[in-house]
N, C-alpha and C positions, 0 to 999 in steps of 0.2 A: 556555637550554634550547631544543632544536630541537622544533618542532611539525610532526609528520608530516602531510602533506596529500594529499587526493585531489581531483581536478577531474573533475566529472561534467557533461558537456554533449554533446548530439547533434551540435553543429557543431564540426568540426575546427578551423576558424579561431578560434572563440571559446575553445576549449581552449588553443590555441597562444598567443593573445594574453594570456590570464590567466596562463599559465605564465611568459611573458616579464615581465609586470608583477610577479609574485611573486618573480622572481629578484632584484629590488631589495631584498627583505626577507629577510636571511639567517636570521632565526628560523623562516621557513616553508620546509620541505623537501618538495617535491612528489614523492611516491613512485609515484603511478600516475594514469592517466586512465581514464575510463569513458565510453562513448558512448551508453548507454541505461540504463534503470532496472534491468533484470535484471543487467547487467554491473556496475552500481554496487553492488548487494547482494552479488554475488560478490566484488567488490573489498573491501567492508567486512569480509567474513569472512576474506579472504586476508591483507590488509595491516593491518587494525585501525588505521586512521588516527586521529589526534587531532582532525582537522577535515576536513570535506568542503565544498567549494565546489560547491553542488548546483543545477543548472539546474531551474527549476520546470516549464518547458514541454516536457520530453522526451516524445517519442511512445512509445506502448506502455504505459509505466509512468512516470508523471510524478513529480516530486520529492516531492509530498505522499504519493503512494502508496508510494514507497520508504520513507519514514519510518514510515507505518502498518504496514509489513511487519515492522518490527523491534520488539523489546521496548525500552522506554524506556532501560533501563540499558545496552543494547547500542549506543546512538546515540553517534557522535562529536559534537563540536561541529559545528553546521551553519551555513553561510553560504549563504542562498538567493541565487541569481543569477537575475534576472528582467527581462523587458521590462516596460514600464509597465503596471501593473494596479492600479487604485484599490483594489479589494477586498483584494488581496494586501498592498499596502503598508499599508493601514489595520490589517490583522491583525498585520503585522510590528511596526508602531509600538506597537500596544496591548500587545503581549507582549514588547517590547524584544528581539526576535530580530534578529540581524545579517542584513543583506541588501545586495546590490549591484545596481544598475541597469545594464542593457546599453545602450550600450557602457560598460564599466567605466572609471570615472575614477580617476586616480592618487590625488588627495586623499582620495576616499571609501575607496579600498582601504587607504590608509595608516591611516585612522581605524579601519577594521575590524580590521586586523592588530594595532594597538595594543590594541584591546579583547580580541582573542584571546590576546595575550601576558599580559594581566592575568588573564583567566578561567582559563587553563590552569594557573596556579600555585595555584589555590584549588579543591580538590575539591568543596566545598559549592556554589561558583558553577557548576561544571560540571554538578552534579546539577540545580540550579535551571534552567539553560539547557536541559537535556534535557526538563524538564517543560514549559517554555514552548514549545519547538520542537514537541513532541507536540500541545500545545493548538492551535497554528496549523495543523498538518497535519490534525488531526481536525475542525477547524472548516469544512473544505472538503468538503461532502457532495456530491461529484460522483457521478453515476450510474456504475456499473461498466460498462466495455466488455468486460472479460475478467476472469479471476480468477487471482491469483497463488497458485501451489501449490508445495509443497515435496516433493521426492522425494530422500531421502537428503540429500546436501549441495548439491543442485542446486535452482535456482529455475526454474519453468516458468510461462509465460503460457498459460492455457487459455481458448479462446473460450467465451462463454456458451452458444453453441449445442451445445457438447459435453457440458455438465453435465446429469446426470440428477437428482441431488439433493445437498443438504448435510445432514449429520447430526452432532450433537454426541455424541461418545463419550468418556467419562472426562474430560470437561472440554475436549476438543480438537475443533474443527470439522473434520470430514473431508468431502471432496468426492468424489463418485463420477461417473465418466464411463462410457461404454459398455464401456470396456476396462480401466480402471484406477481405483485409489483413491489419493487424495492427502491430505496434511495441509495445513491452511491456518492462518494466524494471524488470521483474521477471527472476530469474535463473531457469533453467529447474528442478533442484533438489528441489527448494522451491515449484514449482508447483506440482511436484509429491507428495510431503509430504502433501500438503494442498487441493488437489482436491479429490473429491469422487472417489473411485475405487471399483467396476466399477461405471460409465461407462468409466472413463479415465484410461488409462494404458500406460506404457512405451513400445512403439513399437520398439524403437531403442535408442541408446545412446543419440541422439540429438532430439528425437521426442516423444511427448505424443499425443495419439489419443483418440477420443471419439467414443466408439463402436456404439453409437446410430446414428452416422453420416456416417457409412460405407454403401456404395452402393453395392459393390461386393467384393468377396474374391477369389483370384486366387492362387493356389499352385505354389511354386517355387522349386528350387533345394534344396536338403538336408533338407527338411522339413520346410523351410521358406515359407512365403506367401506374397502376394502383396494385399494391400487394396486399393480400389478405393473409394474416399470419395464423399459425397454428396454436393460438392461445384460447383460453376459455371465452374471451370476449370477441374473438375473430377480429382483432385489431387491424386497422388499415394503415398502411405506410405508403405515402405518395413518393414516387421516384421521379426526379427531374428528367428532362429529355436527354441531357448529357449522360447522366448516370444510368438511364434506361438502356442506352447502347451497351454499357458495361455489363448490365444484367443479362441482356440477350447473348452477349459473347460468353459470359461465364456459364450460362445455362444452355448454350448452343441452340438458341431459338432461331 
């Protein structure tokens, strides 16, 4: 059974070397390359590979962020490719997730391919591997440098400085910039944990706002307040009484 593969690495030489090494394993058919995280997500959608050899340290959107962007059931089998990183390796070992160290050694690659061949034949093992891979990716609570957004079938990286607010609507976290609205795959709690505070703060149970994007502040009943944001629609964000005290402190009102 052929295992369709994707190689994702920002270094062309690393992609070329891995492709050549995999040529010695006829069960692995490399269908596509990707040079960054966004291109990797688009390749997942286009090619639906059985396995991805995924570089952990890609710029822009790293390997862990790529995995977080997908629903667990949409994940192919993942082989992390990484330079030496004690934390990462400990996480991989604890969760029995396949990984390769750079530069990739032939004996290690052979062992990983043999494991892929075994797992690919068993749907229950594939599901368990998806769960383990997600656990590793979500254990890396790195601060966000930008936000991954979805616009139709496209993935976009939005700088944090462009974001006015995040709001949960019908169970989906939407992101609003000054000119557009986007869908995201983040949970509001994950965003709160990974965004810099300030300027981002939890205005409401379902809303995170960027203080630098506030146009006006209006007092409301019982100490709450209403923020008018600097977007094209002059969107309004209601702030609870408890959080209003935090806003006053941050803005020194």
